[in-house]
C-alpha positions in Angstrom: 0.0 0.0 0.0 1.3 3.5 -0.8 2.3 5.7 2.0 0.2 8.6 0.7 -2.9 6.5 1.0 -2.1 5.7 4.6 -1.5 9.3 5.6 -4.9 10.7 4.4 -6.6 10.5 7.9 -3.6 10.7 10.2 -4.3 13.2 13.1 -1.4 15.5 14.1 0.5 15.2 10.8 2.9 18.1 10.6 5.5 17.2 8.0 6.6 14.6 5.4 10.2 14.6 4.4 10.7 12.4 1.3 8.5 10.7 -1.3 4.9 9.9 -0.2 4.4 7.4 -3.1 6.7 4.8 -1.5 5.1 1.3 -1.1 4.7 0.0 2.4 5.1 -3.8 3.1 4.0 -3.6 6.8 3.7 -1.3 9.7 6.0 -2.1 12.7 6.3 -0.4 16.1 8.9 -2.9 17.1 12.3 -2.3 15.4 13.3 -6.0 15.9 10.5 -7.1 13.6 11.3 -4.6 10.8 12.0 -6.0 7.3 12.8 -4.3 4.0 10.1 -1.9 2.9 8.4 -1.6 6.3 7.2 1.6 8.0 8.6 1.9 11.5 6.6 3.9 14.0 8.6 5.2 16.8 6.3 5.1 19.9 7.3 6.3 23.4 6.5 3.4 25.7 6.7 3.0 29.5 10.2 1.5 29.6 11.7 2.5 26.2 11.3 5.3 23.6 11.0 4.0 20.1 12.8 7.0 18.8 16.0 5.5 20.2 15.6 2.5 17.8 15.2 4.4 14.6 18.8 3.6 13.5 18.2 -0.1 14.2 15.0 0.0 12.1 16.9 1.6 9.2 19.6 -1.0 9.4 16.9 -3.7 9.1 15.5 -2.1 5.9 12.8 0.4 7.0 11.9 2.7 4.2 9.6 5.0 6.2 9.8 6.3 9.7 6.9 7.8 11.6 7.8 9.7 14.7 7.5 12.9 16.8 11.1 14.0 16.1 14.2 12.8 14.3 17.2 11.9 16.5 19.7 14.8 16.6 22.7 12.4 16.3 21.3 10.7 13.2 21.3 12.1 9.7 18.2 11.5 7.5 19.2 9.4 4.5 17.9 10.8 1.2 16.2 7.4 0.4 14.2 7.4 3.7 10.8 9.2 4.2 10.3 10.7 7.6 6.8 11.5 8.7 6.5 13.9 11.7 3.4 13.5 13.9 2.2 15.0 17.1 1.6 11.7 18.8 3.2 8.5 17.5 0.9 6.1 19.4 -2.2 7.9 18.1 -0.8 7.8 14.5 0.0 4.1 14.8 -3.6 3.2 15.4 -4.8 5.3 12.4 -2.0 3.9 10.2 -3.0 0.4 11.1 -6.7 1.1 10.4 -5.9 2.5 7.0 -3.5 -0.3 6.2 -6.2 -2.9 6.8 -8.8 -0.9 4.9 -10.5 0.6 8.0 -12.3 -2.6 9.1 -14.1 -1.0 12.0 -16.1 1.1 9.6 -17.5 -2.1 8.0 -18.9 -3.3 11.4 -20.7 -1.9 14.4 -18.0 -1.8 17.1 -19.0 -1.1 20.7 -16.4 -0.5 23.4 -17.1 -1.3 27.0 -15.1 0.3 29.8 -15.2 0.5 33.6 -13.5 -1.1 36.6 -15.8 -4.2 36.8 -18.2 -5.9 34.4 -16.4 -5.4 31.1 -15.8 -9.1 30.4 -19.4 -10.1 31.4 -21.1 -7.3 29.4 -19.1 -8.0 26.2 -19.5 -11.8 26.6 -23.2 -11.5 27.1 -23.5 -9.2 24.1 -21.6 -11.7 22.0 -24.0 -14.4 23.1 -27.1 -12.4 22.6 -26.3 -11.2 19.0 -25.1 -14.7 18.1 -28.4 -16.1 19.3 -30.2 -13.7 17.0 -28.3 -15.1 14.1 -25.5 -12.5 13.7 -21.9 -13.2 13.1 -20.2 -11.4 16.0 -16.7 -10.5 17.1 -15.5 -10.4 20.7 -12.3 -8.8 22.0 -11.5 -9.2 25.7 -9.8 -10.5 28.7 -10.8 -14.2 28.6 -10.7 -14.7 24.8 -11.2 -13.2 21.4 -13.9 -14.6 19.2 -14.6 -14.4 15.5 -18.1 -15.9 15.3 -17.8 -19.3 17.0 -14.0 -19.4 16.6 -12.1 -18.7 19.8 -8.7 -17.1 19.8 -6.5 -16.9 23.0 -6.3 -13.5 24.5 -3.0 -12.1 26.0 -4.2 -8.6 26.9 -7.7 -7.2 27.8 -7.2 -4.8 24.8 -4.5 -5.9 22.2 -1.8 -3.5 20.8 -2.8 -1.4 17.8 -1.4 -3.7 15.1 -2.9 -6.8 16.7 -6.2 -5.1 17.3 -6.7 -3.9 13.7 -5.5 -7.2 12.4 -8.2 -8.9 14.5 -10.8 -6.4 13.3 -9.8 -7.0 9.7 -10.2 -10.8 10.2 -13.6 -10.2 11.8 -14.7 -8.0 8.9 -13.5 -10.5 6.4 -15.4 -13.2 8.3 -18.6 -11.2 7.9 -19.0 -10.0 11.5 -21.7 -7.4 11.7 -21.0 -6.4 15.4 -17.9 -6.4 17.5 -18.0 -6.0 21.3 -14.7 -5.2 22.9 -13.3 -4.4 26.3 -11.5 -1.1 26.5 -9.1 -1.0 29.4 -7.8 2.2 31.0 -4.3 1.3 30.0 -5.3 0.8 26.3 -7.2 4.0 26.2 -4.4 6.0 27.8 -1.8 4.4 25.5 -4.0 5.1 22.5 -4.1 1.4 21.5 -7.7 1.9 20.4 -6.9 4.9 18.2 -8.2 4.5 14.6 -11.3 2.5 15.6 -14.6 3.8 14.5 -16.9 3.1 17.4 -20.7 2.8 17.0 -21.1 3.1 20.8 -19.4 3.2 24.2 -20.5 1.8 27.5 -19.5 2.7 31.0 -20.2 0.1 33.7 -18.7 1.6 37.0 -15.6 3.0 38.5 -13.7 2.1 41.7 -10.2 1.8 43.1 -7.8 0.0 40.7 -4.7 0.5 38.6 -3.4 3.5 40.6 0.1 1.9 40.3 -0.1 2.9 36.6 -2.3 6.0 36.6 -1.0 7.6 39.8 -4.3 9.1 41.0 -8.0 8.2 40.8 -8.7 11.3 38.7 -6.2 10.2 36.1 -7.7 6.7 36.1 -11.2 8.2 35.7 -10.1 10.5 32.9 -8.5 7.6 31.0 -11.9 5.9 31.0 -13.6 9.2 30.0 -11.3 9.5 26.9 -13.3 6.7 25.2 -16.5 8.9 25.4 -14.7 12.1 24.5 -13.5 10.6 21.2 -16.9 9.0 20.1 -18.3 10.4 16.8 -21.6 12.1 16.6 -23.0 9.0 14.9 -22.3 6.9 18.0 -24.2 6.3 21.3 -22.7 6.8 24.8 -24.4 4.6 27.4 -23.6 5.2 31.1 -24.5 3.7 34.5 -26.7 6.4 36.1 -26.3 4.8 39.5 -22.5 5.2 39.5 -21.4 8.7 40.8 -19.0 8.9 37.8 -21.6 8.1 35.2 -22.6 11.6 34.4 -18.9 12.7 34.3 -18.2 10.3 31.5 -20.7 12.1 29.2 -19.6 15.7 29.9 -17.7 16.2 26.6 -19.0 13.5 24.4 -20.4 14.3 20.9 -22.4 11.0 20.9 -26.0 10.5 21.7 -26.4 10.2 25.5 -28.2 7.3 27.2 -28.3 5.8 30.7 -29.2 2.6 32.4 -29.7 1.7 36.1 -31.7 0.2 38.9 -32.1 3.1 41.3 -32.0 6.5 39.6 -34.0 7.7 36.6 -32.7 6.2 33.4 -33.5 5.6 29.7 -33.3 1.9 30.4 -34.5 1.0 33.8 -34.5 -2.3 35.7 -35.8 -3.5 39.0 -34.5 -6.6 40.8 -37.4 -8.7 42.0 -35.6 -11.7 43.4 -32.0 -13.1 43.5 -31.2 -16.7 44.2 -28.5 -19.2 43.2 -30.9 -20.2 40.4 -30.7 -16.7 38.9 -32.3 -13.3 38.9 -35.9 -12.2 38.4 -35.8 -8.7 36.9 -38.3 -6.2 35.7 -36.8 -4.4 32.7 -38.7 -1.6 30.9 -41.8 -2.9 32.7 -41.5 -6.5 31.7 -40.5 -9.4 34.0 -37.7 -11.6 32.9 -35.7 -14.4 34.5 -32.0 -14.6 33.9 -29.5 -17.3 34.9 -26.9 -14.9 36.3 -26.7 -14.1 40.0 -26.3 -10.9 42.1 -27.0 -7.2 41.9 -23.9 -6.6 39.9 -25.2 -8.9 37.2 -28.5 -7.1 37.3 -26.5 -4.0 36.1 -24.6 -6.0 33.6 -27.8 -7.5 32.1 -29.5 -4.1 32.0 -26.5 -2.7 30.1 -26.6 -5.6 27.6 -30.4 -5.0 27.1 -29.8 -1.3 26.5 -27.0 -1.9 23.9 -29.2 -4.4 22.1 -32.0 -1.9 21.9 -29.7 0.9 20.8 -28.4 -1.4 18.0 -31.9 -1.9 16.8 -33.1 -5.1 18.4 -36.8 -5.2 19.2 -37.7 -5.3 22.9 -39.3 -8.7 23.0 -36.5 -10.3 21.1 -33.9 -8.7 23.4 -35.7 -9.8 26.5 -36.2 -13.4 25.2 -32.5 -13.6 24.4 -31.5 -12.1 27.7 -33.2 -15.0 29.6 -30.9 -17.6 28.0 -27.6 -15.9 28.6 -24.9 -17.5 30.7 -22.0 -15.8 32.5 -18.4 -15.4 31.4 -15.9 -18.0 32.6 -14.6 -17.3 36.0 -17.3 -14.8 36.9 -19.4 -16.1 39.8 -19.1 -19.8 38.7 -20.9 -22.0 41.2 -19.8 -25.5 42.1 -21.7 -27.7 44.6 -20.8 -30.9 46.3 -23.1 -33.8 47.1 -23.6 -33.1 50.8 -27.0 -32.1 52.3 -27.2 -29.2 52.3 -24.4 -28.8 49.7 -21.1 -27.1 50.3 -21.1 -24.3 47.7 -17.9 -23.2 46.0 -17.7 -20.0 43.9 -14.9 -18.9 41.6 -14.8 -15.2 40.7 -12.4 -12.8 39.1 -13.0 -10.2 41.8 -9.6 -8.5 42.1 -10.6 -5.0 43.2 -12.1 -3.8 46.5 -15.4 -2.9 44.9 -15.7 -6.2 42.9 -14.9 -8.2 46.0 -17.5 -6.3 48.1 -20.1 -6.9 45.4 -19.5 -10.6 45.3 -19.5 -11.0 49.0 -22.7 -8.9 49.4 -24.4 -11.2 46.9 -23.1 -14.3 48.8 -24.3 -12.8 52.1 -27.8 -12.3 50.7 -27.9 -15.9 49.3 -26.6 -17.8 52.3 -28.9 -19.4 54.8 -27.7 -19.1 58.4 -26.0 -20.8 60.2 -24.0 -21.4 57.0 -20.5 -19.7 57.1 -18.7 -17.8 54.4 -15.1 -18.7 53.7 -13.1 -16.4 51.5 -9.7 -17.3 49.8 -8.1 -14.2 48.3 -4.8 -12.7 47.4 -3.4 -9.7 45.5 -1.2 -9.6 42.4 2.4 -8.4 42.5 3.7 -5.4 40.6 0.3 -3.8 40.8 -1.6 -1.2 42.9 -0.3 -1.8 46.5 -2.8 0.6 48.1 -5.7 -1.8 47.5 -4.1 -4.7 49.3 -5.0 -3.9 52.9 -8.5 -2.7 51.7 -9.1 -6.0 50.0 -8.2 -8.0 53.1 -10.3 -5.7 55.3 -13.4 -6.1 53.1 -13.0 -9.9 52.9 -12.6 -10.1 56.7 -15.6 -7.9 57.4 -17.8 -9.9 55.1 -16.6 -13.5 55.8 -16.6 -15.8 58.8 -13.2 -17.2 57.9 -10.6 -15.5 55.7 -7.7 -17.2 54.1 -5.0 -14.9 52.6 -3.0 -16.5 49.8 -0.8 -15.8 46.8 -2.3 -14.5 43.6 0.1 -13.7 40.7 3.1 -12.4 42.7 5.0 -11.7 39.5 8.4 -10.2 40.5 7.4 -9.4 44.1 7.9 -11.5 47.2 4.6 -13.3 47.9 5.2 -12.9 51.6 5.6 -9.2 51.3 2.3 -8.9 49.5 0.6 -10.9 52.2 2.0 -8.7 54.9 0.6 -5.7 53.0 -2.8 -7.3 53.1 -2.5 -8.1 56.8 -2.0 -4.4 57.5 -5.7 -3.8 56.9 -6.8 -6.3 59.5 -7.7 -5.6 63.2 -6.7 -8.1 65.9 -10.2 -9.5 65.8 -10.0 -9.9 62.1 -6.6 -11.6 62.3 -8.0 -14.1 64.8 -10.3 -15.3 62.0 -7.6 -15.2 59.3 -5.2 -17.8 58.1 -2.3 -16.9 55.8 -1.3 -19.7 53.5 1.1 -18.7 50.7 0.5 -21.8 48.6 -2.7 -21.1 46.7 -3.6 -24.8 46.2 -3.1 -25.5 50.0 -5.2 -22.5 50.8 -8.1 -23.7 48.6 -7.7 -27.2 50.1 -7.8 -25.9 53.6 -11.0 -23.9 52.9 -12.7 -27.0 51.5 -11.6 -29.2 54.4 -12.8 -26.6 57.0 -16.2 -26.1 55.3 -19.2 -28.0 56.4 -22.5 -28.8 54.6 -24.2 -25.5 53.7 -21.1 -23.4 53.9 -20.0 -21.2 51.0 -16.4 -20.9 49.8 -15.4 -18.0 47.6 -12.1 -18.3 45.6 -11.5 -14.7 44.5 -9.0 -12.9 42.3 -8.0 -15.1 39.3 -11.3 -16.3 37.9 -10.7 -17.6 34.3 -6.9 -17.5 34.5 -5.2 -20.8 34.0 -1.8 -19.8 35.4 0.1 -18.5 38.4 2.8 -16.0 37.4 5.9 -16.1 39.5 9.2 -14.3 38.6 8.1 -13.9 34.9 7.2 -17.5 34.5 3.6 -18.7 34.2 2.9 -22.0 35.9 -0.3 -24.0 35.2 -2.9 -23.2 37.8 -6.7 -23.2 37.6 -8.8 -22.1 40.6 -11.9 -23.9 39.3 -10.1 -27.2 38.7 -8.4 -27.0 42.2 -11.7 -26.2 43.8 -13.4 -29.1 42.1 -10.6 -31.4 43.2 -11.1 -30.7 46.9 -14.7 -29.7 47.1 -16.0 -32.8 45.3 -13.8 -35.3 47.1 -15.8 -37.6 49.4 -16.4 -36.2 52.9 -18.1 -37.9 55.8 -19.8 -35.8 58.5 -21.3 -37.0 61.8 -25.1 -36.5 61.8 -24.9 -33.8 64.5 -21.5 -32.3 63.5 -22.9 -29.4 61.6 -25.2 -28.4 64.5 -22.4 -28.7 67.0 -19.9 -26.6 65.1 -22.5 -24.0 64.3 
């Protein structure tokens, strides 16, 4: 493809030094992958500045360089075209979109952002539109999907090249809608630049990722950028019950809509009943049963219904499809053993204070006393340290027995992370807390301590199939480990449950 064609819609383009009719083989933001005839885009990253690798890209055969400045110690060869832009990361997304023929313009792409609920909302939307006979794309934390084909996911939101490659594949496969998670990191790093969104959805906002964003305001504003950039042809849908919902819409050019359970909204729902068998909701005046559990899922389902309606699905069809939806992997997955009453195990991805509180509140409403709540939870390494004591405190306040354990310690000492968590506990809470670094042993202990009727929450990792330690991912699956110990044969004296309770 000719460079001139790629540059037609590039924002912040200030200068082109060299021929614009040069043919481009590929676009590369990584100098190590550059081949002859490529366009190298020098992007400033967190740990390295791509401008420092321009010379390396030229040695590998790059014929075009896109960047914010040319290195002072490097002369510009007469055979090389240098394109100066205001923001290389922004330009990269638009270049990738143009290179693949602007695939997002051929489909209706809806971005979902917020601290919690992104995976569930996008997964449910993929299910709903698939059930209606559409070929649908999904981009998210658990997996990427092109129709019924699943593609492993490495990041919540892929890098610009991978993202537009995926969108191109979806367009070529005949996808009519794409539902994607838009993480705060991806929005801030402009990984979603160049995507033409048909709509944006805000779920909620709570404490998370302050290790990256520094302040809550920065984190909030990163999410808001999705709505600031929406075109006038798009819709902006926000949770009216979240105190940050209205803020997200302040500068958007898109059509504004809201959903919620408490405050006035364009799409209003009311929770009639919540049990382990599911939710009974009244949505837009009509009662509907859903298989998902908990107030947080009432919000997720209402958001899904609202998006379906905004994309043209008739009310009755949307509600009928809603009743058949199942949750995303690792989101409030319930496992019961064969005791009477059964011991109940729940696996959930809750890894923020707000998500953990929501899940435990739901469990608290569902349990029948004298059943106890056991919570097994840890916090990831190399991430927001401020939330660690808060996570432990919430778990202790809302559980009868707390077991602190390792999550993904990454490059941190797991024991140091656990000590950070313990700092949030009072002496009374510590008396009801066990600290077991080995996650499998922690889950095993909870299962062995639990009696019939008790509920065990395994929080933090959800769908993940690994435990990351010192840069190495070891196979580990919370659900499989829980099943192993929860479903093992147990024998209880007839009066043991009453005695212990």
